[in-house]
Every structure is written in structure tokens, then in C-alpha cells.
N, C-alpha and C positions, 0 to 999 in steps of 0.2 A: 401800240407799236404799228408802224406803217410797213407792210410787207409787200415786196414785189418779187414775183417769180415769172420770168419772161425770157423768151429767146431773143428779144430785141432790146435795144437800149430803153430803159424805163422813161416814160413821159414825165412831165413836170409833176412834182408832188404839190398839190394845191391846198393842202390843209392849212388852216390858220394856226399861228403859233400857240394859241390857247388850247387847240385841239390835240396838240402833241404832248405826250406824257413827259413829266420831268424825270431826270436822273435822280438817284438817291441824294439826299441832302449831304450826307457824308459820302463823298465819292469813293468808288471801289476801283482799285487798279485792275488792269486786264487779267492778271492772274486769279483774281477773285470774282471776276465778272464774265465768265465764259458765255453766258447767254447772249450778251450783246457783242462781244468781241469775236466769238467763234460760233457763228450760226451754223446750222446743219450743213454738211458738205453738199447734200443734194440741192438745197436751196441756193447755195452759192453757185453751184455749177449751172443751175437753170436760169440764173440772172446774167444779163449781158454785162460786159465790162463797163463800169461806171453806174450800173443800175443800183438803185437804192433798195436796201433790205430792211433797214429799221432806222428810226429817228427818235431822238429824245432831247429835251431842253436841258441846258446846263448853265451854270453860273461860272464865268471865268473871272480870275482875280490876279492881281499883282503878287507874285511869289506865294500864291496860295492863301494870302491874308486879306487883301483889300479888294472886295468885289468891284467889278468894272460895269458901269451902266451901259451895257450893250445887249443886244439880243444874240444869243449863242445856242447852237445845237451841235450835237454829235450825230454824224451820219455813218451808218454801217453800210458798206457797199461791196460790190464784187470787183476784184481786179485780177491781174495775172502775175505769176512770178516770171522769172527770166527764161523759163522753159515754156511759157504760155499756158501754164496750168492754172485753173481757177483757184483763187485764194480770197479770203475775206480781208477787208481793209476798213479802217476808220479814219475819219477826218473831223476836225472841228470847224464849223462854218459860223461866221460872225458878221452881224450887220449893225452899223451905227444907228442910233435912234433919231438922228437928225434927218431932215427931209432930203429926198433925192429924186432926180428925174430918172425914171426907169428906161432901159435896164441899167442897174448899177454897174460901174466898172468893178472888176474883180482882180484881186491880187492873190496869187497862190504863194504862200510863204513857207518855205521848207526850212524849218528850224534844225539846228545842229544837235540832234538827239545824242549821237556819239556814244551809245550805251548798249548793253547787252541784256536788258531785263525789261519786261513789259511795263513795270511801274514807272519807268523813266520816259515813256512815250509822251509826246505833247498833249494828247487828248486827256490824259490823267494829270500831268504836271501843271497844266494851265487852269485846272479847276479850283474853285474856292474850297478850302480846307484839305486840299491835297497835301500829303506829307512828302511828295517827291522833292521839293526844294530843300527840305531838311535831310533828305536821304541821298543827296549828291547830285540831283538834277537841277542845277542852277543856271545852266546855259540856256535851255529852252525858255524859262521865265524871263531871263534877262533879254534875250533876243526878241521876246514878244513885244517889247517896247517899239521895235520897228514895225510890227504889225499894227500897233496902236497908232503910229504915225500915219499909216495908210487909212485906218478907220477915221482919223481926224480929217482926211480929205473927202470923206463921204463914200469911200470905196467899201465894198464888201471884201471879206478876207476868208480864204480857206487854208487851213493848216493841216496837212496830211500827216498821219503816222507813217512816214515813208519807208521805215525799216521793216514794215510788215509784221505779221503775227509771230514771227520767230526772232524778232529784234536783230535782223541781219544787217548790222552796221556796216556801211561802206559798199554794200552790194548795189552799185549804181543802176544797172539795167532794171533791177527789181524796183528800186526807188523811183525811177523815171516813170514806169508804168503806173505805180500807185499814185504818183503825183498827177498824171494826166487823167486817170480815172476819178481821182478826187475832184478835179475840175469839172468833169462830166457830171458827177453827182451834184456838185454845188450849183451848176447852171440849170439842173433839172429840179432844183428844190425851190419852189415858187416863193416861200416866205423870205428867202434871201434877196429877192428882187434883182437877181443877176441872171437873165435868161440865156438861152443857148447862143444868142448872137452878141452877148456882152463882150466888150474888149477885156482881154485877160493879160495880166503881166505875171512873170515868174521872178521870185527873189530868193536867193539862198547864199549863205556864207559858210565856208569850211565844210563840215559834214553836210550842211544844207546845199552847198554848191554841187556836191556829187549828185544829189537828186535833181537839182535844177538843170545842170548841164546835160544829164542823160535824158531828162524830159524834153529839153530843147532839141536834142538830136533825134529823139524818137517821134517827135510831133508829126512830121510829114507822113510817116508810115503807120503809126499806131493810133493817132487821134486827129486826123487832118481837119475834121469838122470844127475843132475848137479855134476860136478867133484869138489866138495868142499873138500879141502885137509887140512883145519885147521880153527879153530875158536878161536879168542882172545877176551876176554871180561873182563872188569875191573869195579870196583865199582858196583858190580853185584846186580841188582834188582831182587833177587831170590824169595822174599816172600813179597808181597805188604802189607799183613796184619801186618807182623813184622815191616815194615817200618812205617806204620801208627801209630802203638802203640809207636814206639820210638820217632816219631816226634810230637805226641800230646802234646800241651802246650809248645812246644819248638820253637827255632828260625827258624827251617826248616819247620814248619807247613804250611807256605804259599805255598811252592812248592808242598808239599804232598797234600794239599787241591786241587791244580790244577789237580793232578792225579785223585782225586775223581771225579772231573768234567769230565775229559776225559773218565774215565771208564764208567760213566753213558751214554755216547754217543754210546758205543758199546754193553752194556748190558741192554736191555729194562727193565727187571725185577728189576734190581738195580736202574735204573732211576725212575721207578714208586715208588719204596720203598723210595727213597730220597724225591720225590715229596710229599709223604704222611707224612714222619717223620721229615724232616729237619725243624728246628725252624726258626722263622723270621730272626734272625741274619744270619743263614746259607743260607737262600734263598737270602737275600740281598747281601751277599758275593758272591754267585754264579753269580748273575747278574753283579756285579762289575768286577769280575775277569775273566769271560768267554772270553772277547775279548783281553786278555793280553798275551804278550810274556813272556818268562822265567824270565827275569831280574825283571820285575814288579810283576810277579806272586810271586817270591821269597821274594821281599822286602815289598810288601803291606800286612800290618796287620799280622805279625808273631805272635807266641805264642798263636795260636788258640786252643781252646778246641774242636777239631773236633768231637771226640766221644760224647762229651756232647751236641753238636748241634743236635744229632740224638736222637729223643725220642724213648726210648725202655724200656721195663720192666726189661731187663737184659743187657747183653753185646751185643750191636748192631752188633758186628762183628760175633756173633753166629747166628744171624737171617738168615733165609734161603736164601733170595736174595743176602745178603752180602757174606755169606759163600760160596755160589755157584760161585760168581764172583771171590772171592779170591782163591778158589780151581782151577778155570780154568786158572788163571793168574800165579799160582805158578809154578816155574820151578822144574824139577826133575821127571816128569811123565814118561819120557823115557830117555835113555842114548844116547847122540849124537854119530853118527857113524863116526866121524872124530876126529883127535887129538885136544885137547883143551889146551888153555893157559889162566888161570884165575889169577887175582890179585885184592887185596882189601887192603885199608888202615886199619891197626889195630885200628885206632881211628876214623873211618868214622862216621861223625855226621849226615848223611842223610840216608844211607842204611846200616842196621846192619850187622856187621861182622859175627855174629852167624848164620845168615841165609845163608851166602855164605859157611861158614864152614859146615853147614848141607847139602847143595847142593853137595859140593865136596864129603862128606861122602857117600851120595846116589849114586853118579856116580861111586865112587871107589869100591863099592860093586860088580860091574860087573868086572870080571877078564879080559875082553877084553878092558877095558878103557885105553886110553893113555891121561894123564892129568898132566900138570904142574901148581901148585898153589903156589902163593907167597903172604904172608902177609907183607905189608910194614909198618915199625914202625916209620918212620920219616916223616909222611905226615898226612894230613886229606883228605877229599874227593877230592878237586880240585887238590892239589899238587900230589896226587897219580897218576893222569893221566899224569901229566907233567913228573914225574920220571919213571912211568911204561910204558907209551906209546911206547917209543923207544925200550924197551926190548921186548914188544909185537910184534912190527913190525919186529924186528930182528928175532924173533921166526917164524913169518909168512914167512919171506924171505926164511928160510930154507925149510919150507913146500912147498912153491911155486917153489923152486928150485929142488924139488924132493928128498930132504934129509928126510929119515924117522924119525918120532918122536920116542922118547924112549917109550917102552911099560910100562904099569903100571902107578902108581901115584907117583909123586914127590911133596911133600908138604914141604915148607920151610918158615922161617921167616927171613926177610932181614932188616938190619938197614936202607938202602935206596936202591931201585931198580936202582937208577942212577949208582950204582956200578956194575950192571950186566955186565959181560965181553962182550965188543964190543958195548954196548948200547950207551955210550957217543960218540964213533967214528961214529956210525951210525947216531946219531943225528947231529954231526958236519958235516958229509958229506952231509946230507940232507939240513941243513941250508946253507952250502956253495953252493950247487946246486941251491937253491932258490935265494940266493944273486947274483949268476952269471947271472940269467935271467935279472937282471937290466941292464946288459951290453951286452945283445943280445944272450947269450948262451941259447940253447934250453933245457928246462927241460926234463930230461930223456935221454940225448944224449950220456951219457957215455956207 
């Protein structure tokens, strides 16, 4: 185990991959692996944000079944919560085995964990022989295909467990810090070949957009030394209050109720408020849903009257503990200092289009903003990532290749983003590269 206890950001970890111990062949979820996921508090506090505490090699796989021929490690590192208190964090860092000119370009991929249990975290769900895909976490393994498209380009990838050690789903300021510190850790891990000056991109959709958007907004003040050249976020969770109102009594309320549970884990005043105000049905649902991954969170007991479960003389979203939490998690407090690519389904049934429109309007009031925003009219929430993800990665490729983004704001409506010039070719090349690995071709070897 590689240990770092320092008052400054840890320097590059120069160990060869073969010198780093492997994780157990049968991976353990965080709940059963506290030695790695929960290092001693004094060690965490003595380490600078992004400093590496421990590293181990892992085998990543498609849906826990088919190992992928890449080099992968889990990194335990220090981050901060939204109150700037030291917390442990974990990220999976991955390098293709094809050749690359150093430093490698790096893509930080924030997967939509959208769950309230540790075994749903990407670091466990992406491992070979993980049972998470069978236990309801199929979103993270499915979205991992986008990370593999990045690997096929020869880029390195870092996938943070951005919900933190308490699975604080939807807590954006927390997720943003964990994401930025994960990039710090990745760029200081020499075997990844993405050094401190490497160009870095951010990618996230839906729950992953929450982490991505807040990381982009926090970059200038929290981790300005990172060379982040672009951020792509889709199905944007810009305003959780608006999402809650839209989902109330609707089919998507099960998923949004999970976000309420996650937020209570990061905001103590909000947790105390719920403990006092939530009715017996709400408390029972909290107990039932707390240990579940995204698929069961979404499917179990939809059409919930979430607002009605909270006893209040007026609108509970206006009560001080709720309003403070919603204000802290709302995007748009600062304008990101890197080019942005945003997209959203015009018919999104989970995250309201109007909130993303309002966020874009806020960003675009700044004359220095570089932003491309597309509303897709032939999709709903899930399809929008399938058709928009390749266009986002293609846009990120230009930024990582050093091609400047267009200044100002470009806002458009598309019949389908699948028709974005070059997107289908990029998708086809990525799928071909992935298919070729079945016959021994190294991912990212072109």
C-alpha cells in the first residue's frame, strides 16, 4: 500500500504498476472493505486535498462479467466535504495499453451513481465479479461504455466515487470537490502517464452532470492549478428544487426521493428537519430505500407525494433548512472558467429543461463565456445521453487536442443530436475499437 501523509499536495507516485498490490480477486464493496475506503481520520486530515493515501490494482469489466484489457487502479485520496472538512474519497483510474505520447490526455468521467449505498459506487460496480450490476446498479456499468470510448482515443480516464463515503446522492458541491481532488490524485499518479500539466476534460450526464457542473464552477477557486480545458454535461441537474417539484406525484418520484435521502447525509440541518417533519410513510420509505441502488430506487413505489410527506404550514421548500440546501446545490453561482458543452432533452421527464435553459442564460450573461448548448427534440432523458454523448465526446476531443472553442454562446435546437457532424463516425470508430479488443487489439492503440 502506498501511503502519503503530508501537509502539501502529494507528489507524483512513481511506483511501477507491478509494485502496487492487487485488490482481492473477488472484490469487496465499501461496506466490507473499510480498510481501503475509510482510512484513519488522522491520516486523511494530514493529507492535502487530492493527496494519495493508498493505491491498488483492479480488473475492470463490462457489467462485472467480461474483463477489459486495460490497466486500472483504485486510488484512495483525501478530499473535502461541502463544509471543507477532510473526508476520504476513492476513484478508479484507467490507462489504455496502447502507446501514447506523454503526458496522456485525461478525461474525468462522472457516472450517474444515483444511489444511496456504498456497493452501488462505481469503484465497486466496475470491477470484475462485482455483484452490483445484479443488485440494481446497471447505470454506472452502462455509462462506462462512454469512458471506454475515451480510452479508445488513447486518453486516460478517472472515474470518481463522487457521492463520497456516505453515498450523498445529488450533493453537488461535495461531488464537485471529490471530482477535482480525484483529478489531482490521477495527475499525481505516475503510472497513469497523465502528469500535472495534462489537458483534462470533464464529462457527466444526469446524476453525473451534478458532479461535473459543480466541479466546473468550483475549478477556479478550489483547484485552479488543474489544466481543465472543457466540460461536457447533459441532462443537467441544475436546480434540484425544480426537479423535486416536477417529479412530485410522478413516475420519477422514486429516483428523486433517493436524492432527498442523499442530500440529508451531507446537510445536517436538512437531515434534522426531515427527522422532525417527515410523516410515518416518509420515514418508512426512507428506511426501505436507503440501502438500494438506482434501478430499485427508481422502480420502487413511484408516484410519491414527496412534498406532502413533509409536514409544513406552507410550502416546505421555502422552509429555511430546505431552502438553504437547495440554494447551495443550485448551479449558476459562478461561471466556469473553461469552455462548456451542454445538452438536454426537450422532453426530459426527470430533470426540467427550463432549469437548464435558465442556467445557460445565467452563464451567457458573462461576455467571456464559451458555451455550446443543444436541446434535443427526438429523445427523453435516457435516449438523450445515447444520442448526445458521442457529440459531447467529439467536442471534448477538440478541446483535448488543443483546438480552441468558439467564443460566446451557441444555442440550438436539434431534431436529434445523432445527426451532429462526425458524431456517428466517432461512435462507430469507438465501437469498432471496443469490438477489436475481443481479438487481441489493444484499446487506444491507434
